[in-house]
N, C-alpha and C positions, 0 to 999 in steps of 0.2 A: 586158192591153190593154182588157179589158172595164171595169175600174175607171176607166181613163183616159177611155174613150168616154163612160161615164155621167157622170163628173165634168165633162167638157168640155161636155156637153149642158146639165147643170144650171147650170154657170158662165155659159155664153153666154145661156141663157134668163134668168137673173137679171140679167145685164148689160143686156139689152134691157128687161126689166121695170123695173129701177132707173132707167134713162134715161127711159123713158116717164113714170114717176112724177115724176122731177125736172123734166122738161119741162112736164108738166101743172101741177104745183105752181107753177112759174114763171109760166105763163100766168095762172093764178088770182091769183097775187101781183100781177102787172102790172094785172090787171083789178080788183083790190081785192075779190075774191070772199071771202065768209065761209067758203067750202069749205076753205080752207087751215087753218082753226082746228078742223075736225072731228077728233075723237080718232082715228078710223080712218085718216084721211089723214096724221096725224102719226106713227102707229105702223107702218103698213104698210111704208113705206120702210126702217125699221129692221129689220123682219123679213126683207125681201128682201135687204138689204145684209148681214145676218148669215149668211144662206144663201150669198150670194155670196162672202163672206170664207171661210167654211168650205170651200166648193168650191175656192177658190183655194189654200188651205192643203193640201187633199187633192191637187190637181194638182202642187203643189211637191213633196210627199212621193212621189207616184207617179213623177213624171218625174225627180226628183233634180236639178231645176234651181232653184238658190237665188239670191235677190237677193244681190248682193255678189260672186257668182262669174260671173253672166251679166249683161253690161252692159244688155241690153234689158230684162231683168226688174227690174234695179235702177232703171232709168229709169221703168218702169211703176209701181213701188211709190212712188217719189218723186213722180211726177205724181199718183198716187192721193191721197197725203197733201195735196198742193196742192189738188186737186179738192175734198176734204172741207173744207179750211179756207175755200176760196172759197165753197163751198155754204153753210157755216155763216154766213159774212158775209151772203150773199144772204137767207137765211131767218131768221136769228136776230139778228144784231148790227147790221146796217145799219138806220138809222132813216129815211134819205132814200130816197124811191122811186128816184131816179136812181142811187144807189149800189147799191140792191138789183138793179135791172135790169142795171147794168154787171157786177156780180159774177155774176149768173145767166148772162149772155152769155159772160163769160170762163171760167166753169166748164164751159160746153159746148165751148169751144175746147179746154180741157184734156182733157175727156172724149174728144173726137175724136182727140187726140194719143195718149191711152192705147190706144184701139182700134187706131190705126195702128201703134203700137209692137207690140201683141200680134199683129197680123196679119203684119207684116213681120219681127218678131223682130229689130228693130234700133232703137237709141235715136234714130236719125236717119231716120225713115221717108220723108221727102221727098227725101233724098239719092239715092234710087234713081230718083226721077221726073226730077230735073234731070240 
């Protein structure tokens, strides 16, 4: 249980830090700030996301809850892949500002879905509300 508690704290902390970095980079992108081009700003999210992924793998191994066998975890992983793709569109591939902003906003909606799935442990987190 100690391993689980430590992994979960690291994982949640990295989730929060990863989102803050994503959000701030998006604000800077919208504002046309040169800060988005700084090497540290381009590298730090990858470091945080690597620790986030490692802690996620650790949690999977400790809890023995695997994507493909738990529907909520499968949904979370699929949404994570979508989040990464949309984030790449926002920060790397989109050339028009309107597409960058739209991708950034959509990525945040997907991120909120991932968090809701993780908290509710259901692929349909809003079904409990309605």
